[in-house]
C-alpha positions as a printed NumPy array, in Angstrom:
array([[  0.   ,   0.   ,   0.   ],
       [  2.963,   2.322,   0.577],
       [  3.881,   2.232,  -3.1  ],
       [  0.298,   2.977,  -4.148],
       [  0.191,   5.899,  -1.694],
       [  3.548,   7.239,  -2.871],
       [  2.416,   7.106,  -6.491],
       [ -0.94 ,   8.716,  -5.692],
       [ -3.017,   5.677,  -6.644],
       [ -5.222,   5.505,  -3.541],
       [ -8.761,   6.839,  -3.486],
       [ -9.534,   9.569,  -0.982],
       [-11.05 ,   7.4  ,   1.77 ],
       [ -8.243,   4.844,   1.691],
       [ -5.666,   7.632,   1.573],
       [ -7.293,   9.295,   4.598],
       [ -7.173,   6.016,   6.548],
       [ -3.591,   5.376,   5.444],
       [ -2.355,   8.842,   6.467],
       [ -4.194,   8.698,   9.792],
       [ -2.712,   5.297,  10.608],
       [  0.852,   5.906,   9.441],
       [  0.976,   9.312,  11.156],
       [  0.39 ,   7.619,  14.497],
       [  2.318,   4.387,  13.959],
       [  6.102,   4.484,  14.431],
       [  6.513,   1.013,  12.893],
       [  4.696,   2.036,   9.715],
       [  6.684,   5.268,   9.494],
       [  9.854,   3.2  ,   9.729],
       [  8.575,   0.887,   7.   ],
       [  7.779,   3.925,   4.834],
       [ 11.312,   5.206,   5.487],
       [ 12.723,   1.823,   4.413],
       [ 10.615,   2.081,   1.244],
       [ 12.392,   5.366,   0.398],
       [ 15.8  ,   3.91 ,   1.259],
       [ 15.163,   1.071,  -1.172],
       [ 13.69 ,   3.408,  -3.783],
       [ 16.412,   6.069,  -3.733],
       [ 19.511,   5.008,  -1.77 ],
       [ 19.788,   1.389,  -2.888],
       [ 18.558,   1.779,  -6.454],
       [ 21.027,   1.215,  -9.265],
       [ 18.909,   3.064, -11.808],
       [ 20.194,   6.634, -11.523],
       [ 18.306,   7.756, -14.627],
       [ 14.977,   6.617, -13.168],
       [ 15.72 ,   8.365,  -9.874],
       [ 16.711,  11.57 , -11.679],
       [ 13.571,  11.499, -13.834],
       [ 11.35 ,  10.947, -10.772],
       [ 13.082,  13.675,  -8.791],
       [ 12.796,  16.112, -11.692],
       [  9.02 ,  16.023, -11.213],
       [  9.292,  16.679,  -7.465],
       [  9.381,  20.048,  -5.702],
       [ 12.842,  21.377,  -4.758],
       [ 12.235,  20.553,  -1.072],
       [ 11.837,  16.858,  -1.916],
       [ 14.91 ,  16.878,  -4.136],
       [ 16.94 ,  18.424,  -1.317],
       [ 15.649,  15.883,   1.231],
       [ 16.377,  12.91 ,  -1.045],
       [ 19.836,  14.21 ,  -1.949],
       [ 20.64 ,  14.532,   1.768],
       [ 19.379,  10.953,   2.372],
       [ 17.096,  12.196,   5.161],
       [ 14.317,   9.715,   4.485],
       [ 12.666,  10.254,   7.859],
       [ 12.15 ,  13.88 ,   6.819],
       [ 10.785,  12.66 ,   3.487],
       [  8.208,  10.505,   5.283],
       [  7.193,  13.515,   7.388],
       [  7.014,  15.723,   4.286],
       [  4.87 ,  13.223,   2.351],
       [  2.453,  12.697,   5.237],
       [  2.122,  16.44 ,   5.82 ],
       [  1.526,  17.078,   2.107],
       [ -1.107,  14.335,   2.026],
       [ -2.859,  15.816,   5.082],
       [ -2.923,  19.217,   3.393],
       [ -4.357,  17.692,   0.221],
       [ -7.013,  15.84 ,   2.209],
       [ -7.916,  19.043,   4.052],
       [ -8.33 ,  20.859,   0.728],
       [-10.503,  18.042,  -0.613],
       [-12.649,  18.126,   2.531],
       [-13.053,  21.892,   2.253],
       [-13.892,  21.56 ,  -1.447],
       [-16.526,  18.942,  -0.578],
       [-18.016,  21.319,   2.011],
       [-18.15 ,  24.169,  -0.538],
       [-19.822,  21.892,  -3.079],
       [-22.485,  20.91 ,  -0.549],
       [-23.091,  24.568,   0.301],
       [-23.423,  25.528,  -3.358],
       [-25.804,  22.643,  -3.953],
       [-27.93 ,  23.748,  -0.977],
       [-28.013,  27.324,  -2.313],
       [-29.036,  26.04 ,  -5.744],
       [-31.821,  23.941,  -4.218],
       [-33.023,  26.906,  -2.182],
       [-33.002,  29.099,  -5.31 ],
       [-35.096,  26.594,  -7.249],
       [-37.612,  26.331,  -4.393],
       [-37.76 ,  30.113,  -4.098],
       [-38.333,  30.493,  -7.853],
       [-41.109,  27.897,  -7.707],
       [-42.793,  29.77 ,  -4.838],
       [-42.597,  33.092,  -6.714],
       [-43.964,  31.439,  -9.837],
       [-46.902,  29.939,  -7.923],
       [-47.729,  33.218,  -6.14 ],
       [-47.37 ,  35.163,  -9.379],
       [-49.89 ,  32.865, -11.112],
       [-52.334,  32.867,  -8.172],
       [-52.402,  36.608,  -7.449],
       [-51.93 ,  38.037, -10.914]])
């Protein structure tokens, strides 16, 4: 599941559960750190690493180049939490807009009915 999370292949609910669990589990954080050690420090494919890092923000490149994989785990979990917070806020805004749209339709129907009755 770590690889799927790292590649962004988890749906929102599974990602939320994953981040919540790993954030509070030292063993899983260590396993995630080992994943990065295997991915970056022990890999023999320098071209693949360079191509993957080219797509990453400068902070990630700096962390990987310093071999501070514990910091990389912290960075990834924090970034995922921020993304989940934005998605939750977006979901809230969508619900509010939908409620406003429903209210507008009801209000238009009421005005239409009163206009036809009293005019």
